[in-house]
ZAPA-246200 format. One record per residue (C-alpha): residue in one letter; chain; x, y, z. Coordinates in steps of 0.1 Angstrom, whole numbers. Layout:
BEGIN
- type/mol/u/v/w
- A/A/X/Y/Z
...
This chain:
BEGIN
- type/mol/u/v/w
- X/A/1258/-1629/1326
- X/A/1229/-1637/1348
- X/A/1247/-1622/1378
- X/A/1247/-1587/1363
- X/A/1218/-1564/1372
- X/A/1194/-1552/1346
- X/A/1209/-1516/1343
- X/A/1244/-1532/1339
- X/A/1231/-1555/1311
- X/A/1215/-1526/1293
- X/A/1247/-1505/1296
- X/A/1267/-1535/1283
- X/A/1243/-1540/1254
- X/A/1245/-1503/1244
- X/A/1283/-1502/1247
- X/A/1287/-1534/1226
- X/A/1264/-1520/1200
- X/A/1284/-1488/1198
- X/A/1317/-1507/1194
- X/A/1302/-1529/1166
- X/A/1289/-1498/1148
- X/A/1323/-1480/1150
- X/A/1342/-1512/1140
- X/A/1318/-1519/1111
- X/A/1324/-1485/1096
- X/A/1362/-1489/1096
- X/A/1359/-1526/1086
- X/A/1341/-1515/1054
- X/A/1369/-1490/1046
- X/A/1396/-1516/1052
- X/A/1379/-1542/1029
- X/A/1374/-1515/1002
- X/A/1412/-1507/1003
- X/A/1421/-1544/1002
- X/A/1397/-1549/973
- X/A/1415/-1521/954
- X/A/1450/-1533/962
- X/A/1445/-1570/954
- X/A/1420/-1566/926
- X/A/1393/-1589/941
- X/A/1364/-1568/930
- X/A/1337/-1555/954
- X/A/1314/-1586/951
- X/A/1342/-1611/960
- X/A/1356/-1589/987
- X/A/1322/-1584/1002
- X/A/1314/-1621/1000
- X/A/1346/-1633/1016
- X/A/1363/-1607/1038
- X/A/1334/-1585/1049
- X/A/1308/-1612/1051
- X/A/1329/-1635/1072
- X/A/1341/-1607/1095
- X/A/1306/-1594/1102
- X/A/1294/-1629/1110
- X/A/1321/-1635/1136
- X/A/1295/-1633/1164
- X/A/1275/-1662/1149
- X/A/1308/-1682/1146
- X/A/1314/-1677/1183
- X/A/1279/-1687/1191
- X/A/1283/-1720/1171
- X/A/1316/-1728/1190
- X/A/1299/-1720/1223
- X/A/1268/-1741/1215
- X/A/1289/-1771/1205
- X/A/1309/-1768/1237
- X/A/1277/-1766/1259
- X/A/1258/-1793/1239
- X/A/1232/-1768/1227
- X/A/1232/-1772/1190
- X/A/1196/-1762/1187
- X/A/1207/-1728/1198
- X/A/1233/-1726/1170
- X/A/1208/-1737/1144
- X/A/1182/-1712/1155
- X/A/1207/-1683/1156
- X/A/1220/-1691/1121
- X/A/1186/-1696/1104
- X/A/1168/-1669/1124
- X/A/1192/-1642/1114
- X/A/1192/-1647/1076
- X/A/1158/-1632/1070
- X/A/1164/-1600/1090
- X/A/1198/-1596/1075
- X/A/1182/-1596/1040
- X/A/1158/-1570/1052
- X/A/1188/-1548/1060
- X/A/1190/-1542/1022
- X/A/1157/-1523/1025
- X/A/1171/-1502/1054
- X/A/1202/-1493/1034
- X/A/1181/-1483/1005
- X/A/1159/-1460/1027
- X/A/1185/-1445/1050
- X/A/1219/-1449/1034
- X/A/1213/-1446/996
- X/A/1211/-1409/986
- X/A/1207/-1417/949
- X/A/1173/-1414/933
- X/A/1176/-1449/920
- X/A/1171/-1480/942
- X/A/1200/-1499/957
- X/A/1191/-1530/937
- X/A/1196/-1510/905
- X/A/1228/-1494/916
- X/A/1243/-1526/929
- X/A/1231/-1549/900
- X/A/1259/-1570/885
- X/A/1262/-1606/873
- X/A/1284/-1615/902
- X/A/1259/-1601/927
- X/A/1231/-1620/911
- X/A/1252/-1651/914
- X/A/1256/-1645/951
- X/A/1218/-1642/954
- X/A/1213/-1675/937
- X/A/1239/-1690/960
- X/A/1219/-1679/990
- X/A/1188/-1695/976
- X/A/1207/-1727/968
- X/A/1223/-1731/1003
- X/A/1190/-1724/1020
- X/A/1173/-1750/999
- X/A/1200/-1775/1009
- X/A/1194/-1766/1046
- X/A/1157/-1776/1042
- X/A/1167/-1808/1024
- X/A/1193/-1816/1051
- X/A/1167/-1812/1078
- X/A/1148/-1842/1064
- X/A/1178/-1865/1060
- X/A/1182/-1892/1087
- X/A/1202/-1880/1117
- X/A/1220/-1914/1116
- X/A/1235/-1905/1082
- X/A/1268/-1893/1096
- X/A/1304/-1906/1089
- X/A/1336/-1891/1104
- X/A/1316/-1863/1120
- X/A/1302/-1853/1086
- X/A/1267/-1854/1071
- X/A/1259/-1849/1034
- X/A/1240/-1816/1035
- X/A/1266/-1794/1053
- X/A/1294/-1808/1032
- X/A/1274/-1800/1000
- X/A/1267/-1765/1013
- X/A/1304/-1759/1018
- X/A/1313/-1773/984
- X/A/1287/-1751/966
- X/A/1299/-1721/985
- X/A/1336/-1727/976
- X/A/1326/-1734/940
- X/A/1308/-1701/938
- X/A/1339/-1683/952
- X/A/1359/-1697/923
- X/A/1333/-1685/898
- X/A/1333/-1651/914
- X/A/1371/-1650/912
- X/A/1368/-1654/874
- X/A/1341/-1627/873
- X/A/1360/-1603/895
- X/A/1361/-1575/869
- X/A/1333/-1555/886
- X/A/1322/-1523/869
- X/A/1321/-1504/902
- X/A/1353/-1483/906
- X/A/1372/-1479/938
- X/A/1377/-1446/956
- X/A/1414/-1454/960
- X/A/1439/-1444/933
- X/A/1458/-1471/915
- X/A/1486/-1448/905
- X/A/1504/-1449/938
- X/A/1539/-1462/940
- X/A/1547/-1497/952
- X/A/1561/-1485/985
- X/A/1530/-1464/993
- X/A/1508/-1492/982
- X/A/1525/-1517/1005
- X/A/1522/-1493/1034
- X/A/1486/-1487/1026
- X/A/1479/-1524/1023
- X/A/1497/-1531/1056
- X/A/1476/-1505/1074
- X/A/1444/-1518/1058
- X/A/1453/-1554/1069
- X/A/1460/-1542/1105
- X/A/1427/-1522/1106
- X/A/1409/-1553/1093
- X/A/1423/-1575/1120
- X/A/1416/-1550/1147
- X/A/1380/-1542/1137
- X/A/1372/-1579/1131
- X/A/1385/-1587/1166
- X/A/1364/-1559/1181
- X/A/1334/-1571/1161
- X/A/1338/-1606/1175
- X/A/1342/-1596/1211
- X/A/1315/-1570/1211
- X/A/1292/-1593/1191
- X/A/1295/-1620/1217
- X/A/1288/-1595/1245
- X/A/1258/-1582/1226
- X/A/1243/-1616/1222
- X/A/1248/-1627/1258
- X/A/1236/-1594/1273
- X/A/1206/-1594/1249
- X/A/1197/-1630/1258
- X/A/1199/-1621/1295
- X/A/1177/-1591/1291
- X/A/1152/-1612/1271
- X/A/1149/-1636/1300
- X/A/1143/-1607/1324
- X/A/1117/-1592/1302
- X/A/1100/-1625/1294
- X/A/1107/-1623/1257
- X/A/1120/-1659/1252
- X/A/1109/-1678/1221
- X/A/1111/-1678/1183
- X/A/1099/-1642/1179
- X/A/1127/-1629/1201
- X/A/1154/-1649/1182
- X/A/1140/-1638/1148
- X/A/1137/-1601/1157
- X/A/1156/-1586/1187
- X/A/1185/-1611/1188
- X/A/1187/-1613/1151
- X/A/1187/-1575/1147
- X/A/1214/-1573/1174
- X/A/1237/-1597/1157
- X/A/1230/-1579/1124
- X/A/1245/-1546/1136
- X/A/1278/-1553/1119
- X/A/1261/-1557/1085
- X/A/1241/-1525/1091
- X/A/1272/-1505/1101
- X/A/1294/-1518/1072
- X/A/1265/-1516/1047
- X/A/1256/-1480/1057
- X/A/1293/-1469/1054
- X/A/1297/-1486/1020
- X/A/1264/-1472/1006
- X/A/1273/-1437/1016
- X/A/1306/-1440/1000
- X/A/1287/-1452/968
- X/A/1301/-1487/970
- X/A/1268/-1502/963
- X/A/1279/-1536/952
- X/A/1302/-1540/982
- X/A/1272/-1532/1006
- X/A/1248/-1556/990
- X/A/1275/-1583/987
- X/A/1282/-1580/1024
- X/A/1245/-1590/1031
- X/A/1241/-1617/1005
- X/A/1276/-1630/1011
- X/A/1270/-1632/1048
- X/A/1237/-1650/1043
- X/A/1255/-1675/1020
- X/A/1283/-1680/1045
- X/A/1261/-1686/1076
- X/A/1249/-1721/1065
- X/A/1285/-1731/1060
- X/A/1288/-1729/1098
- X/A/1267/-1761/1099
- X/A/1297/-1780/1088
- X/A/1317/-1766/1117
- X/A/1289/-1774/1141
- X/A/1287/-1810/1129
- X/A/1324/-1814/1132
- X/A/1325/-1800/1167
- X/A/1293/-1816/1180
- X/A/1297/-1850/1163
- X/A/1260/-1851/1156
- X/A/1237/-1842/1127
- X/A/1226/-1806/1134
- X/A/1202/-1798/1106
- X/A/1176/-1823/1118
- X/A/1175/-1802/1151
- X/A/1159/-1773/1132
- X/A/1125/-1764/1145
- X/A/1094/-1756/1125
- X/A/1100/-1719/1131
- X/A/1136/-1722/1119
- X/A/1125/-1739/1086
- X/A/1098/-1712/1082
- X/A/1124/-1684/1085
- X/A/1146/-1703/1061
- X/A/1118/-1701/1035
- X/A/1112/-1665/1043
- X/A/1149/-1658/1036
- X/A/1145/-1674/1002
- X/A/1115/-1652/994
- X/A/1133/-1620/1005
- X/A/1164/-1629/985
- X/A/1143/-1637/954
- X/A/1127/-1603/956
- X/A/1160/-1585/957
- X/A/1173/-1605/928
- X/A/1142/-1595/909
- X/A/1150/-1558/917
- X/A/1184/-1563/902
- X/A/1169/-1578/870
- X/A/1142/-1552/865
- X/A/1164/-1522/874
- X/A/1138/-1496/884
- X/A/1149/-1460/876
- X/A/1134/-1443/907
- X/A/1122/-1448/942
- X/A/1088/-1447/957
- X/A/1084/-1432/991
- X/A/1122/-1432/997
- X/A/1127/-1469/987
- X/A/1127/-1490/956
- X/A/1097/-1512/949
- X/A/1117/-1543/957
- X/A/1126/-1528/991
- X/A/1090/-1521/999
- X/A/1081/-1557/989
- X/A/1108/-1571/1011
- X/A/1096/-1550/1041
- X/A/1060/-1561/1035
- X/A/1070/-1598/1032
- X/A/1090/-1596/1064
- X/A/1062/-1579/1084
- X/A/1037/-1604/1071
- X/A/1061/-1632/1078
- X/A/1066/-1621/1114
- X/A/1028/-1620/1119
- X/A/1025/-1656/1107
- X/A/1055/-1666/1129
- X/A/1035/-1655/1159
- X/A/1009/-1681/1150
- X/A/1035/-1708/1143
- X/A/1054/-1702/1176
- X/A/1023/-1706/1198
C-alpha cells in the first residue's frame, strides 16, 4: 500500500473499520443463534466460533509474515494485541453494559473462569518457549507451540463437558425442526459471510494502518501495542458491544478471553510455515506485553470471583484496575522501547 496517498490510506482505514464494525455485530448474532441450535453454550461458542472469527486478521498476518520471512512481525502482532484486547472488557463494561452490576459479575461462570486460567497458562508457556533453544525443532515443530495447542484443545474438551451455561439464549427452543433448520442455515451463511468480511477488512485495516504509521513516524513497539493492536481489536469490540447490549454477557467476555487463548495457538502455524522456532524471536517489549496480558486477565478473573454488586463511576472495580494497569504498563513500555 505504499503507493497510495495519505488521504486514500485514511479513507481505506475508515472504510475497513466500518466494515469490521458492521460484520462484528452480525457475527455475534450468528454465533448466538448457532449456540442455541447446537447447544454449545455461550462460553464454548464464544471461545471457538466467535474468538477464531474475530482473530482472522491476525491469522492472515501470520501467513503473510511466514511468506515474507518476517516472523518477528507475526510474533509482535500476536503478543502485542492480547493486552489491549483484554482491556476491551473494561470498555464493554463502561459503554455497553447498561446493568448496575459490573460485567465480570454478570458474566461470571465456572467455564469462563476456566477460559481465563487458560489464557494465563498459554501466555506463561509463551514466555517459557522464548527461552528454549531455537535449535530445538523437529519436523517443523518446537515443544512450546505444540504444548500450547494441546492445552487449548484439552480445555475445549473440558468446556464441552461444562457446556450447561446458566445464561439463556434469546432464541426460542420451541420452534419446529423445519424452521430450526432454516434458521440454522441462515445463521451459518451469515457467519461465513461476516467472517469473510472480517478477514478481508482486517487485512486492509492492518496494512493501511501500518502505512499511515510510517508516514506519521509512529513506528516501534508503542504503535504496535496501541494503534495497530486497537485496529485489529475492532472485531472484538464490535461483537462484544453487540453481545453485551443483548445481555449475552458470557458470550461477550468469552469472545475476548477465548480470542486471547487462541492467538498463541497461531505460533504452531507460524512454526510449521516458517520452519524455524518463532518464540525465541520475541523481543523484550513482546515479553513485557505478555506479562501485562497475564496481569489484566488475573484482575478480570478476580472480578468474577468477588462478584461486586455495583459499579463505581460507570465501571466495576476490576475494570478500573485493568484500565489503570494498562495505562501504567504503556508508560513503562515507553521506557523499555527506547
